Backbone as CSV, one residue per row, in Angstrom:
resi,resn,N_x,N_y,N_z,CA_x,CA_y,CA_z,C_x,C_y,C_z
1,MET,-23.786,-52.728,48.560,-24.546,-53.554,49.488,-24.859,-54.927,48.887
2,LEU,-25.401,-54.947,47.645,-25.741,-56.223,47.018,-24.497,-57.041,46.663
3,GLU,-23.352,-56.356,46.555,-22.100,-57.051,46.239,-21.699,-58.020,47.346
4,SER,-22.256,-57.822,48.539,-21.921,-58.695,49.666,-22.707,-60.014,49.624
5,ILE,-23.600,-60.147,48.633,-24.381,-61.377,48.473,-23.882,-62.063,47.205
6,PRO,-22.929,-62.997,47.337,-22.243,-63.558,46.163,-23.160,-64.178,45.114
7,SER,-24.177,-64.946,45.520,-25.040,-65.600,44.532,-25.846,-64.573,43.741
8,PHE,-26.295,-63.520,44.392,-27.042,-62.458,43.717,-26.113,-61.683,42.779
9,SER,-24.940,-61.360,43.268,-23.964,-60.611,42.460,-23.556,-61.389,41.218
10,ARG,-23.395,-62.696,41.373,-23.007,-63.516,40.226,-24.111,-63.512,39.165
11,LEU,-25.361,-63.634,39.600,-26.485,-63.616,38.659,-26.545,-62.277,37.924
12,VAL,-26.383,-61.171,38.638,-26.377,-59.846,38.014,-25.245,-59.756,36.992
13,ALA,-24.075,-60.254,37.360,-22.928,-60.218,36.440,-23.206,-61.028,35.178
14,GLU,-23.833,-62.203,35.327,-24.140,-63.051,34.163,-25.208,-62.404,33.279
15,LEU,-26.239,-61.851,33.910,-27.306,-61.200,33.137,-26.788,-59.951,32.417
16,SER,-25.811,-59.279,33.003,-25.235,-58.076,32.392,-24.494,-58.379,31.096
17,LYS,-24.162,-59.643,30.862,-23.459,-60.029,29.639,-24.377,-60.066,28.421
18,PHE,-25.710,-60.072,28.661,-26.661,-60.081,27.550,-26.579,-58.755,26.800
19,PRO,-26.742,-58.781,25.458,-26.713,-57.531,24.692,-27.840,-56.597,25.130
20,GLY,-27.506,-55.340,25.343,-28.504,-54.343,25.707,-28.935,-54.379,27.159
21,ILE,-28.333,-55.250,27.962,-28.690,-55.350,29.380,-27.552,-54.761,30.212
22,GLY,-27.842,-53.629,30.847,-26.858,-53.010,31.732,-27.020,-53.542,33.149
23,LYS,-26.209,-53.031,34.043,-26.229,-53.516,35.425,-27.577,-53.244,36.100
24,LYS,-28.175,-52.091,35.794,-29.448,-51.729,36.421,-30.556,-52.710,36.000
25,THR,-30.654,-52.983,34.694,-31.666,-53.925,34.202,-31.370,-55.331,34.703
26,ALA,-30.097,-55.703,34.736,-29.711,-57.030,35.230,-30.123,-57.198,36.695
27,THR,-29.979,-56.143,37.471,-30.384,-56.189,38.881,-31.895,-56.361,38.993
28,ARG,-32.657,-55.638,38.147,-34.116,-55.773,38.135,-34.524,-57.198,37.784
29,LEU,-33.872,-57.784,36.773,-34.167,-59.162,36.371,-33.824,-60.147,37.483
30,ALA,-32.724,-59.899,38.168,-32.316,-60.785,39.272,-33.351,-60.742,40.397
31,PHE,-33.867,-59.550,40.718,-34.919,-59.452,41.736,-36.181,-60.169,41.278
32,TYR,-36.510,-60.062,39.993,-37.684,-60.770,39.462,-37.512,-62.282,39.651
33,LEU,-36.326,-62.791,39.285,-36.066,-64.227,39.417,-36.100,-64.668,40.879
34,LEU,-35.666,-63.802,41.761,-35.695,-64.096,43.192,-37.138,-64.229,43.692
35,ARG,-38.037,-63.391,43.154,-39.444,-63.397,43.567,-40.254,-64.517,42.919
36,CYS,-39.851,-65.000,41.754,-40.670,-66.016,41.084,-40.543,-67.364,41.807
37,SER,-41.478,-68.238,41.504,-41.499,-69.539,42.201,-40.304,-70.395,41.778
38,ASP,-40.013,-71.401,42.602,-38.909,-72.318,42.271,-39.150,-73.000,40.932
39,SER,-40.391,-73.376,40.657,-40.692,-74.077,39.403,-40.464,-73.167,38.197
40,GLU,-40.798,-71.881,38.333,-40.564,-70.942,37.226,-39.063,-70.755,36.988
41,ALA,-38.311,-70.608,38.054,-36.861,-70.435,37.930,-36.215,-71.683,37.332
42,LEU,-36.642,-72.869,37.790,-36.102,-74.114,37.248,-36.502,-74.314,35.787
43,SER,-37.697,-73.865,35.424,-38.158,-73.956,34.032,-37.273,-73.102,33.118
44,LEU,-36.910,-71.914,33.602,-36.010,-71.044,32.832,-34.635,-71.689,32.697
45,ALA,-34.111,-72.221,33.783,-32.799,-72.879,33.753,-32.819,-74.077,32.798
46,GLU,-33.918,-74.838,32.824,-34.042,-76.000,31.942,-34.121,-75.576,30.475
47,ALA,-34.835,-74.479,30.217,-34.946,-73.973,28.845,-33.569,-73.562,28.310
48,ILE,-32.755,-72.949,29.143,-31.401,-72.551,28.731,-30.543,-73.790,28.487
49,GLN,-30.647,-74.790,29.371,-29.882,-76.034,29.181,-30.294,-76.740,27.897
50,ASN,-31.611,-76.810,27.634,-32.091,-77.444,26.403,-31.597,-76.717,25.166
51,LEU,-31.605,-75.396,25.238,-31.114,-74.591,24.120,-29.675,-74.962,23.790
52,LYS,-28.845,-75.025,24.808,-27.426,-75.331,24.594,-27.210,-76.787,24.184
53,ALA,-28.059,-77.700,24.675,-27.875,-79.120,24.392,-28.446,-79.534,23.038
54,LYS,-29.552,-78.922,22.618,-30.269,-79.417,21.438,-30.071,-78.602,20.161
55,ILE,-29.803,-77.319,20.313,-29.688,-76.476,19.119,-28.330,-76.670,18.471
56,ARG,-28.341,-76.821,17.155,-27.104,-76.883,16.362,-27.355,-76.114,15.080
57,PHE,-26.366,-76.095,14.210,-26.504,-75.375,12.948,-26.720,-76.357,11.815
58,CYS,-27.637,-76.006,10.921,-27.938,-76.835,9.755,-26.671,-77.012,8.922
59,SER,-26.421,-78.233,8.476,-25.209,-78.510,7.701,-25.279,-77.929,6.292
60,ILE,-26.464,-77.491,5.865,-26.605,-76.915,4.521,-26.578,-75.390,4.574
61,CYS,-27.516,-74.795,5.339,-27.651,-73.330,5.322,-27.061,-72.645,6.551
62,HIS,-26.758,-73.402,7.611,-26.176,-72.891,8.854,-27.152,-72.102,9.724
63,HIS,-28.462,-72.293,9.487,-29.477,-71.711,10.367,-29.554,-72.581,11.624
64,ILE,-30.115,-72.042,12.700,-30.251,-72.840,13.915,-31.359,-73.878,13.735
65,THR,-31.158,-75.048,14.318,-32.128,-76.128,14.172,-31.911,-77.178,15.248
66,GLU,-32.921,-77.999,15.457,-32.761,-79.194,16.281,-32.610,-80.417,15.387
67,ASP,-33.058,-80.304,14.137,-32.956,-81.394,13.161,-32.062,-80.959,12.012
68,ASP,-31.286,-81.896,11.486,-30.376,-81.575,10.393,-30.687,-82.483,9.199
69,PRO,-31.023,-81.925,8.045,-31.101,-80.495,7.727,-32.314,-79.824,8.370
70,CYS,-32.278,-78.513,8.381,-33.339,-77.742,9.032,-34.638,-77.822,8.241
71,ARG,-35.701,-77.317,8.847,-37.029,-77.328,8.229,-37.038,-76.589,6.894
72,LEU,-36.307,-75.473,6.793,-36.290,-74.690,5.560,-35.567,-75.434,4.435
73,CYS,-34.470,-76.101,4.758,-33.731,-76.857,3.737,-34.475,-78.128,3.334
74,SER,-35.320,-78.643,4.221,-36.089,-79.859,3.939,-37.377,-79.580,3.173
75,ASP,-37.788,-78.316,3.122,-39.047,-77.938,2.483,-38.929,-78.044,0.965
76,LEU,-39.618,-79.016,0.372,-39.554,-79.246,-1.074,-40.287,-78.172,-1.860
77,GLY,-41.083,-77.349,-1.199,-41.842,-76.303,-1.874,-41.072,-75.013,-2.088
78,ARG,-39.825,-74.977,-1.673,-39.032,-73.753,-1.812,-38.274,-73.767,-3.135
79,ASP,-37.935,-72.577,-3.624,-37.279,-72.403,-4.918,-35.767,-72.584,-4.773
80,ASP,-35.231,-73.658,-5.372,-33.793,-73.939,-5.294,-32.953,-72.994,-6.148
81,ARG,-33.598,-72.221,-7.017,-32.847,-71.365,-7.949,-32.381,-70.060,-7.325
82,VAL,-32.941,-69.709,-6.149,-32.590,-68.435,-5.502,-32.119,-68.708,-4.078
83,VAL,-30.948,-68.152,-3.729,-30.392,-68.273,-2.374,-30.240,-66.878,-1.795
84,CYS,-30.777,-66.688,-0.597,-30.653,-65.419,0.110,-29.577,-65.567,1.184
85,VAL,-28.549,-64.747,1.104,-27.433,-64.795,2.053,-27.637,-63.724,3.120
86,VAL,-27.611,-64.142,4.385,-27.784,-63.216,5.503,-26.611,-63.362,6.473
87,GLU,-26.454,-62.371,7.333,-25.358,-62.406,8.297,-25.635,-63.366,9.457
88,GLU,-26.810,-63.269,10.048,-27.115,-64.008,11.272,-28.466,-64.716,11.170
89,PRO,-28.687,-65.756,11.994,-29.980,-66.443,11.978,-31.175,-65.513,12.204
90,GLN,-31.015,-64.496,13.054,-32.135,-63.595,13.310,-32.510,-62.770,12.072
91,ASP,-31.551,-62.561,11.157,-31.856,-61.868,9.904,-32.728,-62.753,9.020
92,LEU,-32.430,-64.045,9.005,-33.239,-65.013,8.272,-34.668,-64.998,8.811
93,VAL,-34.798,-64.973,10.129,-36.121,-64.961,10.762,-36.902,-63.720,10.329
94,SER,-36.241,-62.568,10.235,-36.910,-61.333,9.809,-37.438,-61.453,8.387
95,ILE,-36.644,-62.024,7.507,-37.085,-62.180,6.117,-38.229,-63.183,6.038
96,GLU,-38.141,-64.276,6.767,-39.222,-65.267,6.774,-40.520,-64.656,7.298
97,ARG,-40.418,-63.817,8.316,-41.609,-63.160,8.873,-42.304,-62.285,7.843
98,SER,-41.533,-61.733,6.906,-42.110,-60.846,5.883,-42.906,-61.624,4.841
99,ARG,-42.708,-62.935,4.770,-43.389,-63.817,3.809,-43.174,-63.376,2.364
100,SER,-42.025,-62.768,2.090,-41.750,-62.250,0.747,-40.777,-63.114,-0.032
101,PHE,-40.258,-64.157,0.602,-39.197,-64.940,-0.034,-39.482,-66.419,0.152
102,ARG,-39.412,-67.181,-0.940,-39.683,-68.618,-0.893,-38.505,-69.435,-1.421
103,GLY,-37.330,-68.836,-1.449,-36.151,-69.562,-1.913,-35.401,-70.198,-0.762
104,ARG,-34.125,-70.425,-0.969,-33.254,-71.033,0.042,-32.443,-69.945,0.744
105,TYR,-31.807,-70.323,1.840,-31.008,-69.380,2.627,-29.585,-69.885,2.817
106,HIS,-28.711,-68.936,3.179,-27.366,-69.276,3.626,-26.972,-68.250,4.685
107,VAL,-26.626,-68.717,5.881,-26.275,-67.837,6.997,-24.749,-67.806,7.152
108,LEU,-24.185,-66.612,7.070,-22.727,-66.454,7.167,-22.212,-66.523,8.602
109,HIS,-23.022,-66.142,9.556,-22.639,-66.010,10.977,-21.617,-64.902,11.163
110,GLY,-21.937,-63.747,10.599,-21.104,-62.572,10.772,-20.914,-61.828,9.478
111,ALA,-20.085,-60.806,9.552,-19.733,-59.992,8.387,-18.244,-59.711,8.442
112,LEU,-17.668,-59.421,7.296,-16.235,-59.114,7.251,-15.932,-57.892,8.111
113,SER,-14.970,-58.033,8.990,-14.573,-56.933,9.862,-13.118,-57.141,10.266
114,PRO,-12.173,-56.739,9.395,-10.750,-56.967,9.668,-10.284,-56.416,11.022
115,LEU,-10.857,-55.280,11.436,-10.444,-54.701,12.725,-10.822,-55.594,13.904
116,ASP,-11.879,-56.393,13.731,-12.308,-57.318,14.782,-11.771,-58.723,14.547
117,GLY,-10.911,-58.873,13.560,-10.326,-60.184,13.274,-11.254,-61.134,12.541
118,VAL,-12.299,-60.593,11.886,-13.234,-61.438,11.139,-12.936,-61.307,9.653
119,GLY,-12.330,-62.357,9.109,-12.037,-62.412,7.687,-12.899,-63.463,7.022
120,PRO,-12.695,-63.705,5.732,-13.499,-64.693,5.003,-13.458,-66.089,5.618
121,ASP,-12.338,-66.457,6.224,-12.215,-67.795,6.810,-13.071,-67.988,8.050
122,GLN,-13.507,-66.897,8.684,-14.343,-67.007,9.878,-15.838,-67.083,9.535
123,LEU,-16.170,-66.893,8.264,-17.561,-66.921,7.819,-17.800,-68.165,6.967
124,HIS,-19.067,-68.487,6.723,-19.412,-69.677,5.932,-19.453,-69.348,4.437
125,ILE,-18.367,-68.772,3.936,-18.292,-68.374,2.529,-17.897,-69.553,1.652
126,VAL,-16.958,-70.379,2.096,-16.536,-71.544,1.312,-17.724,-72.478,1.085
127,ASP,-18.527,-72.700,2.123,-19.723,-73.545,2.002,-20.699,-72.968,0.983
128,LEU,-20.846,-71.642,0.999,-21.744,-70.986,0.046,-21.273,-71.236,-1.385
129,LEU,-19.999,-71.046,-1.631,-19.466,-71.238,-2.986,-19.627,-72.684,-3.448
130,GLU,-19.472,-73.637,-2.530,-19.686,-75.042,-2.882,-21.136,-75.284,-3.289
131,ARG,-22.076,-74.682,-2.560,-23.496,-74.814,-2.912,-23.770,-74.237,-4.294
132,LEU,-23.146,-73.108,-4.584,-23.410,-72.425,-5.852,-22.824,-73.176,-7.040
133,ARG,-21.783,-73.927,-6.822,-21.169,-74.675,-7.925,-22.010,-75.883,-8.345
134,GLY,-23.086,-76.156,-7.604,-23.971,-77.274,-7.943,-24.729,-77.066,-9.241
135,GLY,-24.855,-75.802,-9.688,-25.466,-75.516,-10.975,-26.939,-75.164,-10.956
136,GLU,-27.644,-75.365,-9.843,-29.081,-75.072,-9.800,-29.378,-73.598,-9.539
137,VAL,-28.495,-72.932,-8.812,-28.760,-71.559,-8.373,-28.569,-70.572,-9.517
138,GLU,-29.586,-69.718,-9.719,-29.540,-68.699,-10.769,-29.349,-67.299,-10.202
139,GLU,-29.736,-67.111,-8.930,-29.629,-65.786,-8.312,-29.251,-65.912,-6.846
140,VAL,-28.372,-65.025,-6.403,-28.029,-64.918,-4.986,-28.408,-63.511,-4.535
141,ILE,-29.283,-63.443,-3.536,-29.636,-62.158,-2.927,-28.711,-61.971,-1.728
142,VAL,-27.864,-60.970,-1.780,-26.946,-60.714,-0.665,-27.643,-59.734,0.281
143,ALA,-28.268,-60.281,1.315,-29.063,-59.484,2.252,-28.304,-59.250,3.555
144,THR,-27.026,-58.895,3.424,-26.259,-58.529,4.616,-26.764,-57.176,5.108
145,ASN,-26.470,-56.842,6.351,-26.958,-55.596,6.932,-26.370,-54.389,6.211
146,PHE,-27.091,-53.275,6.301,-26.676,-52.056,5.627,-25.763,-51.239,6.541
147,THR,-24.650,-51.874,6.912,-23.601,-51.254,7.725,-22.329,-51.292,6.895
148,VAL,-21.273,-50.676,7.384,-20.000,-50.695,6.660,-19.538,-52.136,6.457
149,GLU,-19.629,-52.951,7.522,-19.195,-54.352,7.430,-20.097,-55.147,6.481
150,GLY,-21.402,-54.906,6.567,-22.342,-55.608,5.697,-22.143,-55.266,4.234
151,GLU,-21.889,-53.987,3.950,-21.645,-53.557,2.566,-20.337,-54.154,2.037
152,ALA,-19.308,-54.164,2.879,-18.023,-54.749,2.468,-18.190,-56.236,2.174
153,THR,-18.976,-56.922,2.997,-19.224,-58.350,2.785,-19.988,-58.566,1.496
154,ALA,-20.979,-57.708,1.227,-21.773,-57.822,-0.005,-20.879,-57.648,-1.244
155,LEU,-20.022,-56.653,-1.217,-19.125,-56.427,-2.362,-18.162,-57.602,-2.545
156,TYR,-17.639,-58.111,-1.447,-16.719,-59.251,-1.495,-17.416,-60.469,-2.103
157,LEU,-18.630,-60.752,-1.640,-19.377,-61.899,-2.165,-19.714,-61.711,-3.637
158,GLY,-20.078,-60.478,-3.997,-20.385,-60.196,-5.400,-19.214,-60.515,-6.310
159,ARG,-18.021,-60.141,-5.881,-16.813,-60.415,-6.690,-16.524,-61.910,-6.809
160,LEU,-16.883,-62.677,-5.786,-16.672,-64.128,-5.830,-17.733,-64.855,-6.656
161,ILE,-18.961,-64.364,-6.587,-20.087,-65.085,-7.186,-20.297,-64.755,-8.661
162,GLN,-20.140,-63.492,-9.044,-20.412,-63.099,-10.429,-19.631,-63.902,-11.469
163,PRO,-18.355,-64.252,-11.238,-17.645,-65.079,-12.232,-18.257,-66.468,-12.440
164,LEU,-19.132,-66.905,-11.508,-19.781,-68.205,-11.655,-20.980,-68.134,-12.600
165,GLY,-21.278,-66.915,-13.097,-22.400,-66.749,-14.013,-23.738,-66.693,-13.304
166,ILE,-23.726,-66.369,-12.031,-24.945,-66.293,-11.226,-25.275,-64.823,-10.974
167,ARG,-26.543,-64.479,-11.145,-26.998,-63.111,-10.888,-26.870,-62.815,-9.392
168,VAL,-26.284,-61.658,-9.060,-26.115,-61.249,-7.669,-26.914,-59.975,-7.454
169,THR,-27.854,-60.016,-6.501,-28.680,-58.843,-6.218,-28.572,-58.468,-4.748
170,ARG,-29.091,-57.283,-4.458,-29.059,-56.739,-3.091,-30.435,-56.143,-2.825
171,PRO,-31.036,-56.349,-1.642,-32.308,-55.683,-1.355,-32.184,-54.189,-1.610
172,ALA,-33.215,-53.623,-2.246,-33.072,-52.294,-2.826,-33.418,-51.135,-1.909
173,HIS,-34.664,-50.989,-1.559,-35.077,-49.762,-0.875,-35.869,-50.079,0.377
174,GLY,-36.014,-49.053,1.184,-36.845,-49.210,2.365,-36.058,-49.500,3.634
175,ILE,-34.878,-50.081,3.511,-34.082,-50.378,4.707,-33.018,-49.290,4.842
176,PRO,-33.078,-48.501,5.901,-32.139,-47.387,6.033,-30.695,-47.833,6.271
177,MET,-29.764,-47.040,5.783,-28.341,-47.297,5.976,-28.023,-47.343,7.466
178,GLY,-27.187,-48.291,7.849,-26.779,-48.418,9.244,-27.723,-49.252,10.090
179,SER,-28.772,-49.840,9.455,-29.741,-50.613,10.248,-29.489,-52.104,10.138
180,ASP,-29.950,-52.848,11.140,-29.881,-54.304,11.141,-31.237,-54.849,10.728
181,LEU,-31.244,-55.856,9.867,-32.495,-56.456,9.388,-33.371,-56.940,10.536
182,GLU,-32.729,-57.397,11.592,-33.441,-57.946,12.743,-34.485,-56.971,13.296
183,TYR,-34.218,-55.657,13.179,-35.077,-54.663,13.798,-35.996,-53.940,12.820
184,VAL,-35.984,-54.354,11.547,-36.809,-53.705,10.527,-38.152,-54.428,10.450
185,ASP,-39.241,-53.654,10.289,-40.578,-54.270,10.260,-40.768,-55.117,8.995
186,GLU,-41.748,-56.041,9.053,-41.940,-57.037,7.998,-42.256,-56.426,6.642
187,SER,-43.115,-55.397,6.596,-43.502,-54.834,5.302,-42.323,-54.139,4.632
188,THR,-41.464,-53.503,5.411,-40.275,-52.862,4.846,-39.324,-53.912,4.292
189,VAL,-39.124,-55.009,5.047,-38.268,-56.101,4.560,-38.857,-56.694,3.292
190,SER,-40.174,-56.883,3.269,-40.843,-57.456,2.098,-40.620,-56.589,0.865
191,ARG,-40.811,-55.263,0.996,-40.595,-54.354,-0.139,-39.139,-54.390,-0.589
192,ALA,-38.209,-54.451,0.360,-36.786,-54.463,0.019,-36.408,-55.722,-0.746
193,VAL,-36.948,-56.873,-0.316,-36.630,-58.137,-1.004,-37.234,-58.136,-2.397
194,GLN,-38.487,-57.695,-2.525,-39.138,-57.693,-3.829,-38.503,-56.691,-4.784
195,GLY,-37.965,-55.584,-4.246,-37.363,-54.558,-5.097,-35.856,-54.634,-5.150
196,ARG,-35.304,-55.824,-4.986,-33.843,-55.973,-4.982,-33.231,-55.504,-6.299
197,ARG,-31.950,-55.162,-6.231,-31.237,-54.651,-7.400,-29.961,-55.435,-7.617
198,GLU,-29.392,-55.290,-8.804,-28.121,-55.954,-9.103,-27.038,-55.367,-8.224
199,LEU,-26.136,-56.204,-7.768,-25.035,-55.753,-6.905,-23.886,-55.274,-7.767
């Protein structure tokens, strides 16, 4: 029945593309948007347009930002000797929320996954190695997710970084195997970062 209303069907189809949003939830969201005022709907549309127009990636750490370099890379109070490598920007946000880390970051934008066509060239690994050759960094915390792809990426990075004479560590305990950092609570992330181990 709703398929006969093209504008509604298109909105449901677009909302269904969001992670974790099925057709049923997308339909509920579409009805909500239909009921909200024109100004609320336009405000949402404007927020999405601004996101796409203004957000870019930091040229140093590859975190999302409106200013380049980002706020974290511009912060003179952070420790340049330690770099925490994460898969995605949301992983960086999780670690920052834990308030357990005051060093620098590097966002890979993914993990090695040959079956999905993601190799080292698709990640920001070359940029990371260039940063490390600067000589200031003493430790790299490889905080990739505790999944098969995340572990493979951690081992790969360890093999590249250790010959540079830089200590390579991995968050130690508290984060269960197969979990994404994005969904782990702050105190668990904090304990894992503080109790990191050699890779």
